[in-house]
N, C-alpha and C positions, 0 to 999 in steps of 0.2 A: 505494499499500500505504502501510494505517496501522496506527502505532506507539503501544507503551504503556511509557514504561520508569519502570521502581520503581526507585527511588536505594536501595541499602542502606546503613548503614553501623554500624559497630560502636559503639553509643552502647551505654547502661545495657540491661539485659532485650532487645536488638536481637532473639537469635533468637524468644523467644515475639509478638512483635510483627509479624517477619517472617513466621513459621504463621502468623496471624490477617489480615495480607493475602492472602499466599496460598492462603487456606483461600475467599477471595472469588473470585480470580481464577480457581481451578475453576469455582464457583459461577459464574460468570460465564460460564468458557468450555463449561465443558458444558450451558449452561442457554441458549447464547448462540439469541436471534430477530434476525432483519434487523429493523433504524435501530430497534428496541426500547429501543439504548442510541445511538442514532446513527453507528452503524456500519454502513456498506452490507456488509460480510465482518468475518469476526474479525480483530481487530490482530494483531500478530506482536508478543509483549511481549521486551525487551531490558532484563534483569536487570543492573544496573549496582554495581559489586562497588570498593571500596579499591583491589585491587589481587588478583593469580592468590591467591595463599594464600585471600585472602576470596575471591573464586570458588567456591573446593574449598568453604568451610565453607557457602556458600548452599547450594549444591546439596547436598551432604552432609546439611544440615537437610530436601528438601525428598523426598528417596530416606527420609532418617529416615525425616519423618511422611508418608510415600503420599502427597505433593502433585505427582505428575507431572501435569501435564493430560493429555488423553488429545487427538489429532487435532491438535497444536500443537506446533512445539518451542521450547524455552527457549532463547534464546543469550544469552551474557556477554561483560561490558565491564566495564573497570576505565578507571580514571577515569585514569592515565597514558598509555591506549589510543587514548581522544579527540582525546589534543595532536597525534597523526603529520601529516603533510601530506599521508598517503594515507590514510581513513578503511574500504577495499574488504580489510582484513583483521585488523581491529579487535575484528571478533566473534568468542568463539568457543562451542563447541558437546561437553556432552560426549555422550560413545556408549560402548561397551560392545567391549573389547580382541578379538577372535576368538580369539587366539593364549592369552593369558589369562584373559578372562570377565571381568577387571576393568574399572573404570569410568577415562578418560579425557581428556582436553582436547583438541577437534581444532578448529582457526583454520578460520572461515568465510572462504571471497572471494565478499564480496558485491560485483553488479558494479555496482548501486544508491548503493554510495557510496564508488564509485572518484572 
């Protein structure tokens, strides 16, 4: 499996730059052609945030600006999550809570990262 890591930092105008990058990713995934960009299949994108609060801010920008990408899950991680001795639980995805209808963070157990 191929991965793309997009590292997001809270710099000046980070939201605008992030939105521009996500538009490019959205176009890349929606118009994906095998081997056109060197990938046999769509790579998994992982957004690297500074911390959990930043993950939420990033996700909010994605939803607010309608930058969800069809047919691919967006996974998130944070800097300190990568310092663990085991990385299999270092990824997070956002899903809808069936009881409340609100978004919530869910830890993902990824066997290949164990």
